[in-house]
C-alpha positions in Angstrom: -20.8 -4.3 0.1 -23.2 -1.8 -1.6 -20.6 -0.9 -4.2 -20.7 -2.9 -7.5 -17.2 -2.3 -8.7 -14.7 -2.0 -5.8 -11.1 -1.9 -7.1 -9.0 -0.8 -4.2 -9.0 0.0 -0.4 -7.0 1.9 2.1 -7.3 2.1 5.9 -7.4 5.5 7.6 -8.0 7.0 10.9 -11.6 7.6 9.8 -12.3 4.1 8.6 -11.9 2.1 5.4 -11.7 3.9 2.0 -12.9 2.0 -1.0 -12.5 3.1 -4.6 -15.3 2.1 -6.9 -15.1 2.1 -10.6 -18.7 1.5 -11.3 -19.9 4.6 -9.5 -16.7 6.6 -10.1 -16.4 7.4 -6.4 -14.5 6.7 -3.3 -16.5 5.8 -0.2 -15.7 5.7 3.5 -17.0 2.8 5.5 -17.2 2.1 9.2 -14.7 -0.8 9.8 -16.9 -2.5 12.4 -20.5 -2.2 11.0 -19.5 -2.0 7.3 -21.9 0.9 6.9 -21.1 3.6 4.4 -20.4 6.8 6.2 -19.8 9.1 3.1 -19.1 9.0 -0.5 -17.1 11.3 -2.8 -17.8 11.5 -6.5 -14.7 11.4 -8.9 -14.1 13.0 -12.3 -12.8 9.7 -13.8 -12.6 6.0 -13.1 -10.4 5.3 -9.9 -7.5 2.8 -10.1 -6.2 2.9 -6.5 -6.6 4.8 -3.3 -4.2 5.7 -0.4 -4.8 7.4 2.9 -2.5 9.5 5.2 -3.6 10.6 8.6 -5.4 13.7 7.3 -6.0 13.3 3.5 -7.0 10.7 0.9 -5.6 10.3 -2.6 -7.1 8.6 -5.5 -5.2 7.7 -8.7 -7.5 8.0 -11.8 -7.3 6.1 -15.1 -6.3 9.1 -17.1 -3.2 9.6 -14.8 -4.5 12.4 -12.5 -4.3 12.1 -8.7 -7.1 13.7 -6.7 -6.7 14.5 -3.1 -9.4 15.0 -0.5 -9.7 16.0 3.1 -10.3 12.9 5.1 -12.8 14.6 7.5 -14.9 16.8 5.2 -14.4 15.0 1.8 -13.6 18.5 0.3 -11.2 18.2 -2.7 -7.9 19.8 -1.8 -6.2 19.5 -5.2 -5.8 17.5 -8.4 -2.4 16.8 -10.1 -1.5 15.2 -13.3 1.2 12.5 -13.4 3.0 11.8 -16.7 0.9 8.8 -17.7 -2.1 6.7 -16.6 0.1 3.9 -15.3 0.3 5.1 -11.7 0.6 3.2 -8.4 -0.2 5.1 -5.2 0.8 4.6 -1.6 0.9 6.8 1.5 3.3 7.7 4.3 2.2 9.5 7.5 1.9 12.8 5.8 2.5 12.4 2.0 1.1 10.5 -1.0 3.7 8.7 -3.1 3.0 7.8 -6.7 5.1 5.6 -8.8 4.7 6.7 -12.5 5.9 3.5 -14.4 6.1 5.2 -17.8 8.0 8.2 -16.5 10.3 6.1 -14.3 9.8 8.4 -11.3 8.3 8.7 -7.9 6.2 11.8 -7.1 5.5 12.8 -3.5 2.7 15.3 -2.6 2.0 16.9 0.7 -1.4 18.2 1.8 -0.9 21.5 -0.1 -0.2 19.6 -3.3 3.5 20.6 -3.3 5.4 17.9 -5.3 8.8 16.3 -5.0 10.3 14.0 -7.7 12.8 11.1 -7.4 13.9 9.3 -10.5 14.2 5.5 -10.5 14.5 2.8 -13.1 12.8 -0.6 -13.4 10.9 -0.4 -10.1 9.0 -3.7 -9.3 7.9 -2.8 -5.7 8.1 0.2 -3.4 7.4 1.3 0.1 7.2 4.9 1.6 8.8 5.6 4.9 8.2 9.0 6.4 10.1 11.4 4.2 11.8 8.8 2.0 11.1 5.8 -0.3 12.3 2.3 -0.7 12.2 0.5 -4.0 13.3 -2.8 -5.6 14.5 -2.9 -9.2 14.3 -5.5 -11.8 18.1 -6.0 -11.4 17.7 -7.1 -7.8 18.8 -3.9 -6.2 17.0 -2.3 -3.3 17.3 1.4 -3.2 16.5 4.1 -0.6 16.4 7.9 -0.9 15.1 10.7 1.2 13.0 13.2 -0.5 15.2 16.2 0.3 18.6 14.5 -0.5 20.3 13.5 -3.7 22.1 10.4 -2.3 20.6 7.0 -2.9 21.6 4.1 -0.7 21.5 0.6 -2.2 21.9 -3.0 -1.4 21.8 -6.3 -3.4 19.1 -8.9 -2.7 20.4 -11.9 -0.8 21.7 -14.7 -3.1 19.1 -17.1 -2.1 16.2 -14.7 -2.9 15.0 -15.2 -6.5 11.4 -13.7 -6.4 10.1 -10.8 -4.4 6.5 -9.7 -4.1 5.3 -6.7 -2.1 7.4 -4.7 0.4 6.5 -2.6 3.4 8.1 -0.6 6.2 7.0 -1.8 9.6 8.5 -1.8 13.2 11.6 0.2 12.1 12.6 -2.3 9.3 11.9 -3.0 5.7 10.1 -6.2 5.0 10.1 -8.2 1.7 7.7 -11.0 0.8 9.6 -13.8 -0.8 9.2 -17.6 -1.3 7.3 -18.8 1.7 8.9 -16.2 4.0 9.3 -12.6 5.0 12.8 -11.1 4.9 13.7 -8.3 7.4 16.0 -5.7 6.1 17.5 -3.2 8.6 17.2 0.4 7.6 20.5 1.8 8.9 22.6 0.2 7.4 20.6 -1.3 4.6 21.2 -5.0 5.3 19.2 -8.3 5.4 19.0 -9.5 8.9 16.5 -12.2 9.3 14.0 -14.5 7.4 10.7 -15.5 9.0 8.4 -18.2 7.7 5.1 -17.1 6.2 2.0 -19.1 5.0 2.6 -18.0 1.4 4.8 -15.8 -0.7 5.8 -13.9 -2.6 2.5 -12.1 -2.1 1.3 -8.9 -3.9 -0.2 -7.4 -0.8 1.8 -6.4 2.3 0.7 -3.5 4.7 1.7 -2.2 8.1 -0.7 -1.2 10.8 0.5 -0.1 14.3 3.7 -2.0 14.1 2.1 -5.2 12.7 2.4 -6.7 9.2 -0.5 -8.1 7.2 -0.2 -9.7 3.8 -1.5 -12.3 1.5 -2.5 -13.4 -2.0 -4.9 -16.4 -1.6 -5.3 -15.9 2.1 -4.3 -13.4 4.8 -1.5 -13.7 7.3 -0.2 -11.4 10.2 3.1 -11.0 11.8 3.9 -9.0 15.0 7.7 -8.5 14.6 8.3 -7.8 18.3 6.7 -11.1 19.3 6.2 -13.6 16.5 8.8 -16.0 15.2 6.8 -16.6 12.1 3.6 -15.2 10.3 0.3 -16.7 11.4 -2.8 -17.4 9.3 -5.7 -14.9 9.7 -7.8 -16.1 6.8 -7.4 -19.5 5.1 -7.5 -20.0 1.3 -10.0 -17.8 -0.4 -12.1 -18.5 -3.5 -10.4 -15.9 -5.5 -7.2 -14.0 -5.0 -7.0 -10.8 -3.0 -7.6 -7.6 -4.8 -6.8 -5.4 -1.7 -6.1 -5.3 2.1 -6.9 -2.5 4.5 -6.8 -2.1 8.3 -8.6 0.5 10.5 -9.2 0.3 14.2 -9.6 -3.4 15.2 -10.7 -4.7 11.8 -8.9 -5.9 8.8 -10.8 -5.9 5.4 -9.8 -8.3 2.6 -11.3 -7.7 -0.8 -11.4 -10.6 -3.2 -11.2 -10.1 -7.0 -14.4 -12.0 -7.5 -17.2 -9.5 -7.3 -17.7 -7.4 -4.2 -16.8 -10.0 -1.6 -15.1 -8.5 1.5 -14.0 -10.5 4.5 -13.9 -8.6 7.8 -11.6 -10.0 10.5 -11.0 -8.8 14.0 -7.5 -8.2 15.0 -6.3 -7.9 18.7 
């Protein structure tokens, strides 16, 4: 990879977006050839990146979130979160930021209009259309729609002691746990099944076209409609994963050691 300090990635319709702290930029790469298609300069060092179908958001070290049009690279807006401790994810048409110090989720649309949802002690979260799922330190899963005041909750199953990342995929919420993935139905919020995984709990879990991809020291995949357990895509890596992203028929896995990216074809 031509970037010297990649820190985060996100898959989009246009390709793979990579945030780079060395150049203070976010770059778009063709997922097949790994050629850089465009690069956008940032005002501050990027921390993470997330992509919707039409726009891309980058969380900056100072706490701001910058939004760009995915096609032209033109900046649409920049907003300030309450602190520099921000995690960023995307749903189909919104950016969702978890501001740890402010104990709140902030959702922005393309126009920069914000919605706010208060939450305490969040350890993982997953956007879903117009709502957000999260896990608290007390072992409670919560869900709330952006436009409603009611929060739906459930307790973790008794046999689950550690949870990593979570993601919404194939009309269900998925949790990465010890050596497995737990399927939680959305309506009602209820644990329904546990499927074996090569590793877990893992810090990375993403959904692309109804398929789950995750990992920590390797990469696994699960097609919920067909698989009884997750299968290995990449065996043990030299360093832990820093980020995962999928676009088209390619999965990109970024290691924490330097600028090493593994590109894997997916059916």
